[in-house]
LUMLUM-376954 format. One line per 8 residues: number of its first residue (from 1); for each residue x, y, z of C-alpha. Coordinates in Angstrom, 3 decimals, always signed. Layout:
BEGIN
NUM> X/Y/Z | ...
This chain:
BEGIN
1> -76.272/-34.548/-18.843 | -75.264/-31.900/-16.353 | -72.562/-34.215/-14.970 | -71.187/-34.683/-18.437 | -71.266/-31.030/-19.221 | -69.517/-30.184/-15.972 | -66.688/-32.993/-16.658 | -66.030/-31.420/-20.048
9> -66.104/-28.139/-18.844 | -63.400/-29.340/-16.255 | -61.408/-30.752/-18.868 | -61.558/-27.819/-21.141 | -60.483/-25.526/-18.329 | -57.687/-27.705/-17.238 | -56.324/-27.885/-20.765 | -56.601/-23.905/-20.873
17> -54.786/-23.793/-17.580 | -52.001/-26.207/-18.863 | -51.563/-24.279/-21.603 | -51.413/-20.850/-19.695 | -48.686/-22.482/-17.561 | -46.851/-23.971/-20.311 | -46.806/-20.749/-22.037 | -45.782/-18.951/-18.958
25> -42.996/-21.492/-18.512 | -41.854/-21.203/-22.079 | -41.734/-17.404/-21.671 | -39.787/-17.645/-18.834 | -37.221/-20.257/-20.267 | -37.108/-17.972/-23.075 | -36.160/-14.803/-21.011 | -33.691/-16.934/-18.996
33> -32.144/-18.102/-22.334 | -31.911/-14.736/-23.477 | -30.282/-13.445/-20.407 | -27.815/-16.212/-20.502 | -27.328/-15.764/-24.193 | -26.623/-12.039/-23.511 | -24.101/-12.770/-20.661 | -22.198/-15.110/-23.056
41> -22.086/-12.771/-25.668 | -21.044/-9.952/-23.275 | -18.189/-12.290/-21.811 | -17.218/-13.325/-25.387 | -16.773/-9.568/-26.306 | -15.079/-8.913/-23.171 | -12.705/-11.683/-23.547 | -12.231/-10.401/-27.244
49> -11.640/-6.807/-26.117 | -9.198/-7.791/-23.530 | -7.374/-10.041/-26.335 | -7.414/-6.871/-28.381 | -6.063/-4.886/-25.954 | -3.390/-7.191/-25.080 | -2.388/-7.679/-28.713 | -2.278/-3.638/-29.043
57> -0.116/-3.355/-25.940 | +2.258/-5.972/-26.976 | +2.319/-4.083/-30.495 | +3.029/-0.535/-28.830 | +5.610/-2.101/-26.650 | +7.570/-3.517/-29.901 | +7.146/-0.156/-31.387 | +8.495/+1.378/-28.335
65> +11.423/-1.078/-28.057 | +12.212/-0.230/-32.006 | +12.034/+3.454/-31.243 | +14.547/+2.983/-28.502 | +16.724/+0.521/-30.492 | +16.884/+3.516/-33.001 | +18.695/+5.713/-30.573 | +20.955/+3.050/-29.437
73> +23.824/+3.753/-31.669 | +26.836/+3.081/-29.426 | +27.625/+1.196/-26.257 | +28.697/+3.226/-23.059 | +31.981/+1.460/-22.938 | +32.681/+2.299/-26.579 | +32.208/+5.861/-25.699 | +34.586/+5.526/-22.716
81> +37.585/+3.776/-24.756 | +39.848/+6.908/-24.736 | +39.114/+7.443/-21.061 | +41.900/+6.252/-18.925 | +41.252/+3.055/-16.830 | +41.246/+2.965/-13.285 | +43.538/-0.078/-12.777 | +43.473/-2.261/-9.596
89> +43.450/-1.256/-5.999 | +43.156/-2.863/-2.770 | +40.333/-2.140/-0.183 | +40.508/-3.172/+3.446 | +38.232/-3.428/+6.485 | +38.725/-0.562/+8.786 | +36.043/-1.206/+11.448 | +33.696/-4.265/+12.265
97> +30.777/-3.400/+14.274 | +29.504/-6.367/+16.171 | +26.328/-6.565/+18.275 | +23.395/-7.921/+16.318 | +22.482/-11.542/+17.136 | +21.066/-12.372/+13.841 | +21.250/-11.213/+10.002 | +21.843/-7.663/+9.615
105> +19.176/-6.447/+6.753 | +19.621/-2.735/+6.261 | +21.771/+0.127/+7.275 | +22.057/+3.972/+6.638 | +24.498/+6.657/+7.104 | +23.839/+9.637/+9.144 | +24.410/+13.023/+7.398 | +27.483/+13.761/+9.894
113> +29.220/+11.216/+8.169 | +30.075/+9.270/+11.445 | +26.953/+7.401/+12.804 | +25.153/+4.360/+11.082 | +21.804/+2.957/+11.947 | +21.195/-0.689/+11.165 | +18.386/-3.102/+11.502 | +18.511/-7.103/+11.985
121> +16.435/-10.180/+12.037 | +16.994/-10.116/+15.634 | +14.273/-7.330/+15.944 | +16.938/-4.702/+16.808 | +17.724/-1.526/+15.496 | +21.213/-0.246/+16.464 | +22.831/+3.222/+16.028 | +26.534/+3.111/+15.781
129> +29.450/+5.421/+15.967 | +31.390/+4.058/+13.010 | +34.731/+5.620/+14.299 | +34.733/+3.951/+17.654 | +32.420/+0.859/+17.070 | +30.314/+1.795/+20.222 | +26.710/+1.156/+20.023 | +25.042/+4.818/+20.987
137> +21.199/+3.539/+20.867 | +19.448/+0.192/+20.705 | +15.705/-0.315/+20.255 | +14.062/-3.686/+20.174 | +11.209/-3.667/+17.737 | +7.978/-5.530/+18.359 | +8.881/-8.102/+15.459 | +11.793/-9.960/+14.130
145> +12.897/-9.149/+10.317 | +13.333/-5.304/+10.744 | +13.961/-4.997/+6.878 | +14.132/-1.365/+6.571 | +15.752/+1.645/+8.269 | +16.707/+5.269/+7.482 | +18.470/+8.067/+8.959 | +16.546/+11.510/+9.009
153> +18.345/+14.370/+7.167 | +18.808/+16.106/+10.330 | +20.275/+13.371/+12.290 | +17.829/+13.466/+14.920 | +15.643/+10.619/+14.246 | +15.509/+7.141/+12.561 | +12.834/+5.244/+10.879 | +12.455/+1.639/+10.639
161> +9.955/-1.260/+10.020 | +9.584/-4.773/+8.678 | +7.223/-7.718/+9.010 | +4.780/-5.372/+11.463 | +3.872/-3.672/+8.183 | +4.607/-0.404/+9.647 | +7.008/+2.307/+9.589 | +8.078/+3.594/+13.044
169> +10.048/+6.833/+13.717 | +12.245/+7.240/+16.854 | +13.421/+10.695/+17.928 | +17.286/+10.420/+19.064 | +18.749/+12.453/+21.970 | +21.922/+12.818/+23.601 | +21.056/+10.606/+26.634 | +22.024/+7.186/+25.493
177> +19.998/+5.679/+28.414 | +16.818/+7.066/+27.426 | +13.804/+4.564/+26.437 | +13.397/+5.419/+22.778 | +10.589/+3.097/+22.310 | +8.431/+5.200/+24.596 | +8.783/+8.056/+21.858 | +8.214/+5.956/+18.992
185> +5.564/+7.229/+16.586 | +3.821/+4.959/+14.094 | +4.026/+6.838/+10.644 | +2.855/+4.535/+8.019 | +0.816/+1.450/+7.789 | +0.910/-1.188/+4.706 | -1.045/-4.418/+4.310 | +2.039/-6.453/+3.787
193> +5.793/-6.155/+5.198 | +7.621/-2.931/+4.925 | +10.702/-3.465/+2.590 | +12.392/-0.022/+2.529 | +11.876/+3.411/+3.766 | +13.617/+6.667/+3.067 | +13.225/+10.375/+4.422 | +12.505/+12.919/+1.859
201> +14.789/+16.186/+2.001 | +13.191/+16.872/+5.391 | +12.216/+15.057/+8.563 | +8.722/+15.936/+7.755 | +7.937/+13.288/+5.108 | +8.865/+9.605/+4.391 | +8.833/+7.287/+1.367 | +7.917/+3.724/+1.970
209> +7.662/+0.345/-0.226 | +5.965/-2.712/+0.707 | +5.314/-6.310/-0.103 | +1.699/-5.241/-0.986 | +3.019/-3.969/-4.394 | +2.855/-0.324/-3.355 | +4.857/+2.671/-2.401 | +3.461/+5.574/-0.299
217> +4.481/+9.169/+0.707 | +3.546/+10.087/+4.385 | +3.440/+12.900/+6.670 | +5.512/+11.999/+9.680 | +3.779/+14.199/+12.163 | +0.358/+13.277/+11.462 | +0.821/+9.971/+10.146 | -1.556/+10.887/+7.000
225> -0.992/+9.136/+3.472 | +0.028/+11.922/+1.098 | +0.195/+10.101/-2.070 | +0.228/+6.282/-3.019 | +2.111/+4.723/-6.122 | +0.467/+1.877/-7.790 | +1.960/+0.175/-10.846 | +4.080/-2.812/-9.808
233> +2.646/-6.359/-10.138 | +4.503/-7.928/-6.981 | +6.376/-7.211/-4.177 | +8.309/-3.842/-3.845 | +11.742/-4.445/-2.501 | +13.478/-1.264/-2.891 | +13.371/+2.543/-3.640 | +15.646/+5.541/-3.746
241> +14.747/+9.138/-3.754 | +16.301/+11.455/-6.714 | +19.553/+13.171/-5.247 | +18.478/+16.783/-6.149 | +17.041/+18.961/-3.147 | +14.090/+19.951/-5.384 | +13.840/+16.457/-6.854 | +10.293/+15.251/-6.949
249> +11.030/+11.491/-8.519 | +12.079/+8.421/-7.096 | +12.848/+4.947/-8.392 | +11.580/+1.750/-7.022 | +12.185/-2.106/-8.053 | +10.622/-5.130/-7.141 | +9.804/-8.810/-7.643 | +8.086/-8.260/-11.138
257> +11.416/-7.597/-12.474 | +10.540/-3.784/-13.159 | +12.258/-0.485/-12.201 | +9.768/+2.258/-12.196 | +10.660/+5.938/-11.887 | +7.598/+7.833/-10.149 | +6.379/+11.468/-9.988 | +5.775/+12.179/-6.363
265> +3.477/+15.072/-7.033 | +0.951/+13.266/-9.358 | +1.752/+9.654/-8.101 | +2.170/+8.400/-11.720 | +4.837/+6.161/-13.092 | +6.577/+8.420/-15.786 | +9.400/+5.896/-16.759 | +9.668/+1.997/-16.470
273> +12.493/-0.457/-17.404 | +12.210/-4.228/-17.342 | +15.330/-5.832/-18.829 | +16.143/-7.714/-15.658 | +15.461/-11.544/-15.803 | +14.803/-11.691/-11.693 | +14.077/-9.850/-8.834 | +15.424/-6.483/-8.402
281> +16.743/-6.085/-4.985 | +18.441/-2.490/-5.027 | +18.469/+0.786/-6.911 | +20.404/+3.704/-6.445 | +20.383/+7.240/-8.040 | +23.684/+8.279/-10.106 | +25.050/+11.272/-8.083 | +23.859/+13.685/-10.899
289> +20.170/+12.162/-10.976 | +20.138/+11.582/-14.611 | +20.545/+7.809/-14.370 | +20.019/+4.780/-11.664 | +21.641/+1.615/-11.117 | +19.749/-1.842/-10.243 | +21.109/-5.066/-8.507 | +19.245/-8.178/-9.420
297> +19.009/-11.951/-8.455 | +20.093/-12.496/-12.108 | +23.670/-11.645/-10.903 | +23.857/-8.406/-12.874 | +23.896/-4.638/-11.948 | +22.631/-2.589/-14.699 | +22.691/+1.121/-15.476 | +19.692/+3.086/-16.962
305> +20.091/+6.510/-18.565 | +16.739/+8.623/-17.861 | +17.409/+11.121/-20.851 | +18.002/+8.110/-23.247 | +15.116/+6.183/-21.527 | +17.179/+3.016/-21.897 | +19.594/+0.460/-20.433 | +23.203/+1.857/-21.322
313> +25.173/-0.789/-19.223 | +25.323/-4.204/-17.816 | +27.930/-5.311/-15.188 | +28.301/-9.115/-14.884 | +30.966/-11.608/-15.328 | +30.342/-15.399/-16.273 | +32.222/-16.468/-13.262 | +29.711/-14.266/-10.984
321> +26.492/-16.546/-10.698 | +25.124/-15.223/-7.170 | +22.322/-12.470/-7.113 | +22.984/-8.833/-6.269 | +21.583/-7.750/-3.136 | +22.713/-4.070/-2.955 | +24.314/-1.173/-5.112 | +25.655/+2.189/-4.345
329> +27.638/+4.572/-6.397 | +31.034/+6.476/-5.203 | +30.859/+10.072/-4.777 | +31.776/+10.938/-8.188 | +29.755/+8.247/-9.998 | +32.743/+6.738/-11.643 | +32.417/+3.761/-9.336 | +29.748/+1.370/-8.672
337> +29.608/-1.131/-5.588 | +27.832/-4.222/-5.375 | +27.078/-6.657/-2.680 | +26.812/-9.994/-3.711 | +25.040/-13.162/-2.222 | +28.361/-15.082/-2.350 | +29.790/-13.097/+0.436 | +31.643/-10.601/-1.712
345> +31.633/-6.914/-2.670 | +32.687/-6.303/-6.589 | +33.745/-2.846/-7.603 | +32.793/-1.904/-11.217 | +34.128/+0.889/-13.382 | +31.010/+2.765/-14.497 | +32.301/+3.693/-17.715 | +34.568/+0.718/-18.818
353> +32.150/-1.979/-17.532 | +35.015/-3.854/-16.070 | +35.616/-5.007/-12.556 | +38.293/-2.936/-10.864 | +38.272/-4.853/-7.610 | +36.673/-7.412/-5.288 | +36.620/-7.177/-1.412 | +36.296/-10.443/+0.778
361> +35.702/-10.607/+4.417 | +32.012/-11.245/+5.114 | +31.164/-14.828/+6.020 | +27.756/-15.115/+4.708 | +25.376/-12.950/+2.319 | +26.321/-9.207/+1.987 | +22.659/-7.776/+2.342 | +23.310/-4.175/+2.331
369> +25.815/-1.591/+1.403 | +26.099/+2.180/+1.618 | +28.685/+4.622/+0.481 | +29.398/+7.276/+3.252 | +28.127/+10.924/+2.559 | +31.552/+12.330/+2.166 | +32.767/+9.247/-0.145 | +35.524/+8.248/+2.039
377> +34.310/+4.728/+2.841 | +31.457/+2.371/+2.589 | +29.628/+0.075/+5.028 | +28.160/-3.231/+4.399 | +25.948/-5.164/+6.521 | +25.889/-9.358/+6.304 | +23.762/-12.484/+7.275 | +26.937/-13.132/+9.326
385> +25.502/-10.678/+11.942 | +28.069/-7.958/+11.431 | +28.648/-4.643/+9.501 | +32.097/-3.690/+8.124 | +33.388/-0.233/+7.147 | +35.784/-0.412/+4.327 | +38.105/+2.099/+2.491 | +41.419/+2.195/+0.334
393> +44.827/+3.850/+0.694 | +45.041/+3.887/-3.052 | +45.438/+7.661/-4.331 | +43.699/+6.752/-7.698 | +40.436/+5.805/-5.543 | +40.734/+9.382/-3.880 | +40.575/+11.212/-7.147 | +37.625/+8.963/-8.226
401> +35.544/+9.054/-5.327 | +35.679/+12.708/-4.991 | +37.525/+15.718/-7.199 | +36.738/+18.460/-4.675 | +39.464/+19.885/-2.485 | +37.258/+19.707/+0.756 | +36.532/+16.283/+0.162 | +40.193/+15.506/-0.301
409> +41.112/+17.473/+2.545 | +38.448/+14.902/+4.598 | +40.287/+11.986/+3.022 | +43.602/+13.353/+4.523 | +42.049/+13.990/+7.919 | +40.138/+10.316/+7.781 | +43.281/+8.568/+6.767 | +45.467/+10.369/+9.254
417> +43.254/+9.338/+12.012 | +43.875/+5.563/+10.973 | +47.602/+6.256/+10.879 | +47.481/+7.494/+14.455 | +45.513/+4.541/+15.468 | +47.796/+2.156/+13.794 | +51.121/+3.744/+15.289 | +49.409/+3.900/+18.600
């Protein structure tokens, strides 16, 4: 009898234990299910919130474009109908700088209006005398594809960088045999290639842009990051500092087809333009600082007015199907020079929107273009390994490039020098 009672008790105990275990498992499963349902609900809510925010963002963009369109009452070329046209003029290559062993990727003028720094895929940075075509300095970088270079405002240093992700500054001296590499100072460090660099209004700060999608402001002496600029969704390919000596803004362009205007003090993007259909390879401020031009792989140059907050002109022709690699304005802002991937340089009348000249000579893609500080000439760099300094004898070009007597006198001296060379 005791054995039966024990068996019954064990059975009852087992049943109770099973019930307890099953109950615990059910509770655990319920908790797990609740957690899963809660996570799914939260994810759904997040997705709905993102979708709502995206819709709201698109709606705001549409309203912004509508407001911009209300101010779009007339085109720039219509305003300039009564302005006298420039007519055609001929430009010629005056100097050819040979010395790089591979594609020239970037160049910049010194403030003395005579020296040029260039960088190349051969891993070299060369400082040239544009009058004599002599090489004054040559630096071999630790990597090829030196994609960016810039002259310091004082003319006493150059900055450069590329696939090494760094921006390095080299002080220059009168001793042409001096080992500049020993004086190199690494200033900036990005997480991807350096695409462009530019000193601010002093030798003490430098702006950089990179394939990591950011721009940055650095202290040259300490190498400290002073400000970073985040807003591009892809590689940043170019930048340009506002021309005013007290200017605190710069513009950048990139592979996200956007041109952004930044406040250097706050690090915020204060204006953004997205009308190009492909990568923006070059941006350049108008001499007054009230507008800027951009050049893109979509084969167009575009002019944006910062005060009107909109695009005001497109410079293109049906016959031009190759991308624009570099743009720059004449000293007065009446001309826009564009270097193209079809080996040519097109010159546009900024007001009329018409092409007034085209320059041939390079045997490969024109990768970089800059007008000299005094406006008497411009220099182009190409994948054909050369740089070319070009100008025009047309007096109408003189009146366009500069209207001041001082600069006109500089023109006369410059071309008197060329005549002496020819007659000699």
